[in-house]
LONU-601481 format. One line per field, with one value per residue (C-alpha): residue in one letter; y, x, z; residue number from 1. Coordinates in steps of 0.5 Angstrom, whole numbers. Last residue first. Layout:
! residues N
code = [A; ...]
y = [Y; ...]
x = [X; ...]
z = [Z; ...]
pos = [NUM; ...]
//
This chain:
! residues 672
code = [X; X; X; X; X; X; X; X; X; X; X; X; X; X; X; X; X; X; X; X; X; X; X; X; X; X; X; X; X; X; X; X; X; X; X; X; X; X; X; X; X; X; X; X; X; X; X; X; X; X; X; X; X; X; X; X; X; X; X; X; X; X; X; X; X; X; X; X; X; X; X; X; X; X; X; X; X; X; X; X; X; X; X; X; X; X; X; X; X; X; X; X; X; X; X; X; X; X; X; X; X; X; X; X; X; X; X; X; X; X; X; X; X; X; X; X; X; X; X; X; X; X; X; X; X; X; X; X; X; X; X; X; X; X; X; X; X; X; X; X; X; X; X; X; X; X; X; X; X; X; X; X; X; X; X; X; X; X; X; X; X; X; X; X; X; X; X; X; X; X; X; X; X; X; X; X; X; X; X; X; X; X; X; X; X; X; X; X; X; X; X; X; X; X; X; X; X; X; X; X; X; X; X; X; X; X; X; X; X; X; X; X; X; X; X; X; X; X; X; X; X; X; X; X; X; X; X; X; X; X; X; X; X; X; X; X; X; X; X; X; X; X; X; X; X; X; X; X; X; X; X; X; X; X; X; X; X; X; X; X; X; X; X; X; X; X; X; X; X; X; X; X; X; X; X; X; X; X; X; X; X; X; X; X; X; X; X; X; X; X; X; X; X; X; X; X; X; X; X; X; X; X; X; X; X; X; X; X; X; X; X; X; X; X; X; X; X; X; X; X; X; X; X; X; X; X; X; X; X; X; X; X; X; X; X; X; X; X; X; X; X; X; X; X; X; X; X; X; X; X; X; X; X; X; X; X; X; X; X; X; X; X; X; X; X; X; X; X; X; X; X; X; X; X; X; X; X; X; X; X; X; X; X; X; X; X; X; X; X; X; X; X; X; X; X; X; X; X; X; X; X; X; X; X; X; X; X; X; X; X; X; X; X; X; X; X; X; X; X; X; X; X; X; X; X; X; X; X; X; X; X; X; X; X; X; X; X; X; X; X; X; X; X; X; X; X; X; X; X; X; X; X; X; X; X; X; X; X; X; X; X; X; X; X; X; X; X; X; X; X; X; X; X; X; X; X; X; X; X; X; X; X; X; X; X; X; X; X; X; X; X; X; X; X; X; X; X; X; X; X; X; X; X; X; X; X; X; X; X; X; X; X; X; X; X; X; X; X; X; X; X; X; X; X; X; X; X; X; X; X; X; X; X; X; X; X; X; X; X; X; X; X; X; X; X; X; X; X; X; X; X; X; X; X; X; X; X; X; X; X; X; X; X; X; X; X; X; X; X; X; X; X; X; X; X; X; X; X; X; X; X; X; X; X; X; X; X; X; X; X; X; X; X; X; X; X; X; X; X; X; X; X; X; X; X; X; X; X; X; X; X; X; X; X; X; X; X; X; X; X; X; X; X; X; X; X; X; X; X; X; X; X; X; X; X; X; X; X; X; X; X; X; X; X; X; X; X; X; X; X; X; X; X; X; X; X; X; X; X; X; X; X; X; X; X; X; X; X; X; X; X; X]
y = [248; 255; 257; 257; 260; 259; 265; 270; 267; 269; 276; 272; 276; 271; 265; 266; 266; 261; 255; 254; 248; 250; 245; 245; 238; 236; 240; 236; 243; 244; 238; 238; 245; 243; 237; 242; 247; 242; 239; 245; 248; 241; 242; 250; 248; 243; 248; 254; 250; 256; 263; 268; 273; 281; 287; 284; 289; 286; 290; 297; 295; 294; 299; 300; 293; 293; 296; 296; 288; 285; 278; 273; 269; 266; 262; 265; 263; 268; 268; 273; 277; 282; 278; 276; 274; 270; 265; 259; 261; 268; 265; 260; 265; 269; 264; 262; 269; 269; 261; 263; 256; 253; 258; 256; 257; 263; 267; 266; 269; 275; 276; 276; 281; 287; 289; 293; 287; 288; 282; 280; 276; 274; 273; 268; 266; 272; 270; 275; 281; 278; 280; 283; 283; 287; 288; 282; 283; 277; 271; 264; 262; 256; 252; 247; 241; 238; 231; 232; 231; 237; 236; 240; 245; 251; 257; 262; 269; 276; 283; 287; 292; 293; 292; 290; 292; 289; 283; 282; 281; 288; 290; 287; 290; 297; 295; 293; 300; 304; 300; 302; 309; 310; 307; 313; 316; 311; 313; 320; 319; 315; 320; 325; 321; 324; 331; 328; 331; 335; 329; 325; 330; 330; 323; 321; 328; 327; 319; 321; 326; 322; 316; 322; 324; 317; 314; 320; 319; 312; 312; 318; 313; 307; 310; 316; 312; 315; 322; 322; 323; 317; 317; 311; 309; 315; 312; 306; 310; 314; 307; 305; 311; 311; 304; 305; 311; 307; 301; 306; 309; 302; 300; 306; 305; 298; 301; 305; 311; 311; 308; 304; 307; 302; 295; 291; 284; 281; 275; 273; 266; 263; 267; 270; 265; 258; 261; 261; 254; 252; 255; 257; 254; 256; 263; 263; 261; 268; 272; 269; 271; 266; 265; 261; 262; 256; 257; 255; 251; 245; 247; 247; 242; 245; 244; 248; 244; 242; 247; 244; 243; 248; 247; 252; 258; 264; 270; 275; 280; 280; 286; 285; 287; 291; 290; 295; 291; 294; 302; 306; 303; 302; 310; 311; 306; 310; 316; 313; 311; 304; 301; 299; 293; 294; 292; 298; 301; 301; 295; 294; 299; 303; 304; 307; 306; 311; 309; 314; 320; 326; 323; 320; 326; 331; 327; 327; 334; 336; 332; 335; 342; 340; 337; 343; 348; 344; 344; 351; 356; 363; 367; 371; 368; 361; 361; 363; 357; 352; 354; 359; 360; 355; 354; 349; 342; 340; 335; 329; 326; 321; 319; 316; 312; 309; 312; 312; 312; 314; 311; 316; 314; 317; 324; 330; 337; 341; 340; 334; 339; 339; 331; 332; 331; 325; 326; 320; 322; 317; 316; 321; 328; 331; 336; 339; 337; 343; 343; 347; 352; 353; 348; 352; 358; 355; 352; 359; 362; 356; 357; 365; 364; 358; 363; 369; 375; 382; 386; 389; 386; 389; 395; 392; 393; 386; 382; 375; 371; 370; 367; 361; 360; 360; 355; 350; 351; 349; 343; 340; 340; 337; 340; 346; 343; 339; 346; 349; 343; 343; 344; 351; 354; 351; 354; 361; 361; 360; 365; 370; 369; 369; 376; 379; 377; 379; 374; 376; 370; 366; 360; 360; 360; 355; 350; 352; 350; 344; 342; 343; 340; 334; 333; 334; 329; 324; 325; 322; 315; 311; 307; 299; 297; 294; 299; 304; 302; 302; 309; 311; 308; 311; 318; 317; 315; 321; 326; 324; 325; 332; 334; 332; 326; 318; 316; 308; 307; 301; 306; 312; 308; 304; 311; 314; 309; 309; 317; 315; 310; 313; 320; 319; 317; 323; 327; 332; 339; 337; 340; 339; 331; 331; 334; 334; 333; 326; 326; 322; 327; 330; 324; 322; 328; 328; 321; 322; 328; 335; 338; 341; 348; 346; 343; 349; 348; 340; 341; 346; 342; 336; 341; 342; 335; 334; 340; 337; 330; 333; 333; 340; 342; 340; 336; 339; 335; 336; 331; 330; 323; 322; 314; 312; 314; 308; 304; 303; 310; 307; 304; 310; 314; 308; 309; 317; 315; 310; 316; 321; 317; 322; 322; 322; 318; 321; 318; 321; 315; 310; 304; 298; 296; 303; 302; 296; 299; 304; 299; 295; 301; 302; 295; 296; 302; 299; 293; 297]
x = [75; 75; 82; 80; 73; 72; 67; 71; 77; 75; 79; 86; 91; 93; 91; 97; 102; 98; 98; 93; 88; 81; 78; 75; 71; 71; 67; 70; 71; 76; 80; 81; 83; 88; 91; 92; 96; 100; 102; 104; 108; 112; 114; 115; 119; 124; 125; 127; 132; 133; 128; 133; 134; 135; 138; 144; 148; 155; 159; 156; 158; 152; 148; 144; 140; 135; 128; 126; 128; 128; 125; 127; 125; 129; 128; 122; 121; 122; 120; 115; 115; 110; 106; 100; 106; 109; 103; 105; 112; 109; 103; 108; 113; 107; 105; 111; 113; 106; 108; 106; 105; 110; 115; 115; 122; 122; 118; 123; 128; 124; 123; 130; 131; 127; 121; 118; 118; 119; 117; 122; 121; 126; 127; 131; 130; 134; 140; 146; 141; 137; 130; 127; 120; 117; 111; 107; 99; 95; 92; 90; 84; 80; 77; 72; 70; 63; 63; 59; 65; 69; 73; 80; 83; 88; 88; 94; 95; 99; 97; 103; 106; 113; 116; 123; 129; 135; 139; 146; 150; 153; 145; 144; 150; 148; 141; 144; 148; 142; 139; 144; 144; 137; 136; 137; 132; 127; 128; 127; 120; 118; 119; 116; 109; 108; 106; 100; 96; 101; 106; 102; 102; 110; 111; 111; 115; 120; 121; 121; 127; 131; 130; 133; 139; 141; 140; 144; 149; 150; 150; 155; 160; 158; 161; 158; 152; 148; 150; 145; 147; 144; 137; 134; 137; 133; 127; 128; 131; 124; 120; 125; 123; 116; 115; 120; 115; 109; 112; 114; 108; 104; 109; 108; 100; 101; 105; 100; 102; 100; 93; 89; 83; 77; 75; 69; 72; 70; 65; 65; 62; 67; 73; 73; 70; 72; 79; 79; 76; 82; 87; 94; 94; 87; 89; 95; 91; 87; 93; 96; 89; 83; 78; 72; 70; 65; 58; 54; 48; 52; 54; 61; 63; 65; 70; 71; 74; 69; 65; 62; 54; 50; 44; 39; 38; 33; 33; 28; 30; 29; 25; 25; 19; 19; 12; 8; 4; 8; 6; 9; 16; 16; 15; 22; 25; 23; 25; 32; 33; 33; 40; 45; 50; 57; 58; 62; 57; 52; 48; 40; 38; 32; 25; 19; 12; 7; -1; -6; -2; -4; -1; 5; 7; 5; 10; 15; 15; 15; 21; 25; 23; 26; 32; 33; 32; 37; 42; 42; 39; 40; 39; 46; 47; 45; 49; 55; 54; 53; 59; 60; 67; 66; 58; 54; 54; 47; 43; 39; 34; 34; 40; 45; 40; 37; 30; 33; 27; 20; 14; 8; 1; -6; -2; -4; 0; 1; 8; 11; 16; 20; 21; 25; 21; 19; 12; 9; 2; -3; -7; -3; -4; 3; 7; 14; 20; 23; 31; 35; 40; 47; 51; 48; 51; 58; 58; 58; 63; 68; 67; 68; 74; 77; 76; 79; 75; 74; 68; 64; 57; 58; 55; 48; 46; 44; 47; 45; 48; 42; 39; 43; 39; 33; 36; 37; 30; 28; 33; 30; 23; 26; 23; 27; 33; 33; 32; 38; 42; 41; 49; 48; 44; 48; 54; 51; 48; 55; 58; 53; 54; 62; 61; 57; 61; 68; 73; 78; 76; 82; 81; 73; 73; 78; 74; 68; 73; 75; 68; 67; 73; 71; 64; 67; 72; 67; 62; 68; 67; 69; 64; 67; 71; 77; 82; 77; 75; 83; 84; 78; 80; 87; 84; 80; 86; 90; 84; 83; 91; 91; 85; 88; 87; 87; 88; 88; 87; 82; 79; 79; 76; 71; 69; 68; 64; 59; 59; 56; 51; 46; 48; 46; 39; 38; 39; 45; 46; 52; 50; 42; 44; 48; 43; 47; 41; 42; 50; 54; 58; 60; 62; 66; 70; 71; 73; 78; 82; 81; 85; 92; 89; 88; 81; 76; 72; 71; 69; 64; 61; 60; 58; 52; 50; 51; 46; 41; 42; 40; 45; 47; 40; 40; 35; 32; 28; 22; 22; 14; 13; 7; 5; 1; 6; 11; 12; 19; 20; 19; 26; 30; 26; 28; 35; 35; 31; 37; 42; 38; 37; 32; 28; 21; 17; 10; 4; -3; -7; -8; -12; -9; -4; -1; 0; 4; 8; 10; 12; 16; 20; 22; 24; 28; 31; 33; 36; 40]
z = [-143; -141; -143; -150; -151; -158; -159; -155; -158; -165; -165; -164; -160; -155; -159; -164; -158; -154; -159; -164; -163; -165; -169; -176; -177; -184; -189; -195; -198; -192; -192; -200; -199; -194; -198; -204; -200; -197; -203; -206; -200; -200; -207; -207; -200; -204; -210; -205; -200; -196; -196; -196; -190; -191; -188; -183; -181; -180; -185; -182; -175; -171; -167; -174; -172; -178; -178; -186; -186; -193; -193; -199; -205; -210; -216; -219; -226; -232; -239; -239; -232; -232; -227; -232; -236; -231; -230; -227; -224; -222; -218; -215; -213; -210; -206; -204; -201; -197; -194; -187; -184; -189; -187; -180; -178; -183; -179; -173; -178; -179; -172; -171; -177; -174; -176; -182; -186; -194; -198; -204; -210; -215; -222; -227; -234; -237; -233; -231; -231; -226; -225; -218; -216; -210; -205; -208; -207; -206; -209; -208; -213; -212; -218; -216; -220; -217; -215; -209; -204; -208; -213; -214; -218; -215; -219; -219; -216; -217; -215; -216; -211; -214; -221; -224; -219; -222; -219; -222; -215; -216; -216; -209; -206; -209; -205; -199; -199; -200; -194; -190; -192; -191; -184; -180; -185; -182; -175; -177; -181; -175; -170; -175; -174; -168; -171; -173; -179; -182; -181; -185; -191; -190; -190; -197; -199; -193; -196; -203; -201; -197; -202; -207; -204; -202; -209; -212; -207; -208; -216; -215; -211; -215; -222; -227; -229; -224; -226; -232; -239; -242; -238; -238; -231; -228; -230; -227; -221; -221; -220; -215; -211; -212; -210; -204; -202; -202; -198; -193; -192; -191; -186; -182; -182; -180; -174; -171; -167; -160; -157; -162; -165; -166; -170; -168; -168; -175; -177; -184; -182; -187; -187; -180; -176; -180; -181; -173; -172; -177; -173; -175; -182; -184; -181; -185; -191; -190; -189; -196; -199; -201; -206; -207; -200; -198; -198; -192; -193; -192; -185; -183; -178; -171; -166; -159; -154; -149; -144; -138; -139; -135; -130; -129; -124; -124; -119; -119; -114; -107; -103; -96; -92; -86; -82; -79; -73; -68; -70; -64; -64; -71; -72; -68; -72; -78; -76; -74; -82; -84; -82; -87; -87; -90; -97; -99; -103; -97; -95; -93; -99; -97; -99; -96; -99; -98; -98; -96; -97; -92; -86; -88; -92; -87; -82; -87; -89; -81; -80; -86; -83; -76; -79; -84; -78; -73; -79; -80; -85; -84; -78; -79; -71; -73; -79; -75; -71; -76; -79; -86; -88; -94; -95; -90; -92; -94; -90; -91; -86; -89; -93; -89; -84; -90; -93; -100; -104; -102; -106; -106; -107; -109; -108; -105; -104; -99; -98; -102; -105; -99; -100; -107; -113; -119; -121; -124; -128; -130; -136; -140; -144; -145; -141; -144; -140; -137; -138; -133; -135; -131; -136; -142; -139; -137; -144; -147; -143; -144; -152; -151; -147; -152; -158; -155; -153; -156; -153; -159; -157; -150; -150; -153; -160; -161; -155; -158; -153; -150; -156; -155; -149; -153; -158; -152; -150; -157; -158; -151; -154; -161; -168; -167; -166; -173; -176; -173; -174; -182; -183; -186; -181; -175; -178; -179; -172; -169; -174; -172; -164; -166; -170; -164; -158; -161; -165; -170; -174; -177; -173; -173; -181; -181; -178; -182; -188; -185; -185; -192; -194; -190; -193; -200; -199; -196; -202; -207; -204; -209; -213; -214; -220; -215; -217; -216; -209; -207; -210; -206; -200; -201; -202; -196; -191; -194; -193; -186; -185; -188; -183; -177; -172; -171; -178; -176; -183; -182; -176; -181; -187; -183; -179; -186; -189; -183; -184; -191; -189; -193; -196; -203; -201; -197; -203; -204; -202; -198; -191; -192; -194; -188; -183; -176; -170; -169; -167; -171; -175; -169; -165; -171; -172; -164; -165; -171; -167; -169; -175; -176; -174; -167; -164; -161; -168; -166; -159; -160; -165; -161; -155; -160; -160; -153; -152; -156; -153; -146; -140; -141; -140; -133; -130; -123; -118; -121; -126; -129; -132; -136; -136; -142; -147; -146; -140; -142; -139; -132; -132; -134; -128; -123; -125; -124; -117; -115; -116; -113; -106; -103; -109; -107; -113; -113; -116; -119; -123; -118; -121; -117; -124; -123; -116; -117; -123; -118; -113; -119; -121; -114; -113; -120; -117; -111; -114; -118]
pos = [672; 671; 670; 669; 668; 667; 666; 665; 664; 663; 662; 661; 660; 659; 658; 657; 656; 655; 654; 653; 652; 651; 650; 649; 648; 647; 646; 645; 644; 643; 642; 641; 640; 639; 638; 637; 636; 635; 634; 633; 632; 631; 630; 629; 628; 627; 626; 625; 624; 623; 622; 621; 620; 619; 618; 617; 616; 615; 614; 613; 612; 611; 610; 609; 608; 607; 606; 605; 604; 603; 602; 601; 600; 599; 598; 597; 596; 595; 594; 593; 592; 591; 590; 589; 588; 587; 586; 585; 584; 583; 582; 581; 580; 579; 578; 577; 576; 575; 574; 573; 572; 571; 570; 569; 568; 567; 566; 565; 564; 563; 562; 561; 560; 559; 558; 557; 556; 555; 554; 553; 552; 551; 550; 549; 548; 547; 546; 545; 544; 543; 542; 541; 540; 539; 538; 537; 536; 535; 534; 533; 532; 531; 530; 529; 528; 527; 526; 525; 524; 523; 522; 521; 520; 519; 518; 517; 516; 515; 514; 513; 512; 511; 510; 509; 508; 507; 506; 505; 504; 503; 502; 501; 500; 499; 498; 497; 496; 495; 494; 493; 492; 491; 490; 489; 488; 487; 486; 485; 484; 483; 482; 481; 480; 479; 478; 477; 476; 475; 474; 473; 472; 471; 470; 469; 468; 467; 466; 465; 464; 463; 462; 461; 460; 459; 458; 457; 456; 455; 454; 453; 452; 451; 450; 449; 448; 447; 446; 445; 444; 443; 442; 441; 440; 439; 438; 437; 436; 435; 434; 433; 432; 431; 430; 429; 428; 427; 426; 425; 424; 423; 422; 421; 420; 419; 418; 417; 416; 415; 414; 413; 412; 411; 410; 409; 408; 407; 406; 405; 404; 403; 402; 401; 400; 399; 398; 397; 396; 395; 394; 393; 392; 391; 390; 389; 388; 387; 386; 385; 384; 383; 382; 381; 380; 379; 378; 377; 376; 375; 374; 373; 372; 371; 370; 369; 368; 367; 366; 365; 364; 363; 362; 361; 360; 359; 358; 357; 356; 355; 354; 353; 352; 351; 350; 349; 348; 347; 346; 345; 344; 343; 342; 341; 340; 339; 338; 337; 336; 335; 334; 333; 332; 331; 330; 329; 328; 327; 326; 325; 324; 323; 322; 321; 320; 319; 318; 317; 316; 315; 314; 313; 312; 311; 310; 309; 308; 307; 306; 305; 304; 303; 302; 301; 300; 299; 298; 297; 296; 295; 294; 293; 292; 291; 290; 289; 288; 287; 286; 285; 284; 283; 282; 281; 280; 279; 278; 277; 276; 275; 274; 273; 272; 271; 270; 269; 268; 267; 266; 265; 264; 263; 262; 261; 260; 259; 258; 257; 256; 255; 254; 253; 252; 251; 250; 249; 248; 247; 246; 245; 244; 243; 242; 241; 240; 239; 238; 237; 236; 235; 234; 233; 232; 231; 230; 229; 228; 227; 226; 225; 224; 223; 222; 221; 220; 219; 218; 217; 216; 215; 214; 213; 212; 211; 210; 209; 208; 207; 206; 205; 204; 203; 202; 201; 200; 199; 198; 197; 196; 195; 194; 193; 192; 191; 190; 189; 188; 187; 186; 185; 184; 183; 182; 181; 180; 179; 178; 177; 176; 175; 174; 173; 172; 171; 170; 169; 168; 167; 166; 165; 164; 163; 162; 161; 160; 159; 158; 157; 156; 155; 154; 153; 152; 151; 150; 149; 148; 147; 146; 145; 144; 143; 142; 141; 140; 139; 138; 137; 136; 135; 134; 133; 132; 131; 130; 129; 128; 127; 126; 125; 124; 123; 122; 121; 120; 119; 118; 117; 116; 115; 114; 113; 112; 111; 110; 109; 108; 107; 106; 105; 104; 103; 102; 101; 100; 99; 98; 97; 96; 95; 94; 93; 92; 91; 90; 89; 88; 87; 86; 85; 84; 83; 82; 81; 80; 79; 78; 77; 76; 75; 74; 73; 72; 71; 70; 69; 68; 67; 66; 65; 64; 63; 62; 61; 60; 59; 58; 57; 56; 55; 54; 53; 52; 51; 50; 49; 48; 47; 46; 45; 44; 43; 42; 41; 40; 39; 38; 37; 36; 35; 34; 33; 32; 31; 30; 29; 28; 27; 26; 25; 24; 23; 22; 21; 20; 19; 18; 17; 16; 15; 14; 13; 12; 11; 10; 9; 8; 7; 6; 5; 4; 3; 2; 1]
//
């Protein structure tokens, strides 16, 4: 990096001196490439001609085409989310042209798709992507916002193109025709024509148009044809289009300086390892054999490079020889032996050490992260159970996430996402219990023929709903099959727990129900505030033996031991208490008129099946419910008053919370 910066500064100095024809000799190709990137910042006033060879495959145009080739070579289930997004985000894909919609309607459409796929952890498969979009659309409709209908249309179109390639009985002629059709229909051909590298790429693709040639009907498998296409693109070179400029910089090898004149030359890589540079002889061709065959030998290369360097030093009025003083391993590097020999004859030829610009300043030790909310920043007037948990865990974390609205950029996680499995289980349990309620209304149903018949019906239909809900996910990602099998092993035990609960007088009432309540307070300015605390409860049950009693249940896709630890800190994670208070204050809105929540419990969807059937613990009850409700209400009011008083918010969470906290990079815990 320092060598590249030094080369760029040398060239800049020559430009300032009025030199207009400059050469950068790339003995160190890596440093020369980096220097070229730095010099591109000089703008259109400097014309850069790269004569060292630039493969067409390294251009943005070739990368865009390659993203489409990677998508069509994916399996029939569909591409990975990263492959799909890489194609959609390439600059040559014309989304408006593809969907036949105005450009204004397509703004941020790909960004919305990325957010949906990452939020749902939909990592691969057309069906998985479709499920994620449909859920996002359903959520948008429930919130009164506009659903993403264009995303489904885009997904269907790309899936249709993908299917065409898989169904094609491929030969050289129809493969080329289909690729050209794809590029035209997606607007890529038109966009590539506007780009210098894109034009050259299209010319390379035309070599695959065999016309009436003898090879046009040769059958190939899709991977073979794609491999051939990539090989041809890899072998092609990109030629930069010339342009008028005040000065020209030529990047070239030492051999290309012969019989050419330059105002100044900067030669990078003049250390003992790179000057002179020798190419290794091919396999089986030793230096002796090359000499007998009168081919290029190491001695011949040595002599020619010496001549080229001598001619360059004689013909050019100013030559800067640059090299690194240390190798990659940190070992000292001496200049080339040729330079050392020259210095024995040119005693006044100095070696200047190029030092990068350094800056120093005094820093204050970082103290504990604490902040006071600026009066100009609006405080949230609604709070979810997870947001309140963040406030209890660490006020500074709540400040970063909920007040400033900062979020860590989400990305796809390795393996199958557990939260996705939880969403599927919640959905299938709701569908199953709704079907159970409907079946109970049928007077002649087998469900009324005793406990054994009811158990059999429940097992059969819960298995059916499970397979139905997981079916589309499995089409997109076969790894989900393992999650389904694990859940199916839980079904008999879950049904027994449900039957036992019904024997105690509890009956399923509703699920996935949004509930909430208002908290009134007066802020320091004397303004009356109404803060909404709201969330979505997993399930409500009613008691058939008591017309005024109800219960709230929260499903957890985790073992009972983790649930017990959660219960030990109920007031710091009062999700169930929030749902209970919401119903008790407005039972009609929760579809539970005349009833109060007197029982709350967590239900594990991952019970330990290794234990005997009578010892499997499936649920855990909140103890001392009335007392806990009183404590929670007092605590909530105190916390909200402190928040609205804009008192200092400190970072004081335990390590178990900080370990996975998104705000840790801001609070810098561990550095104070």
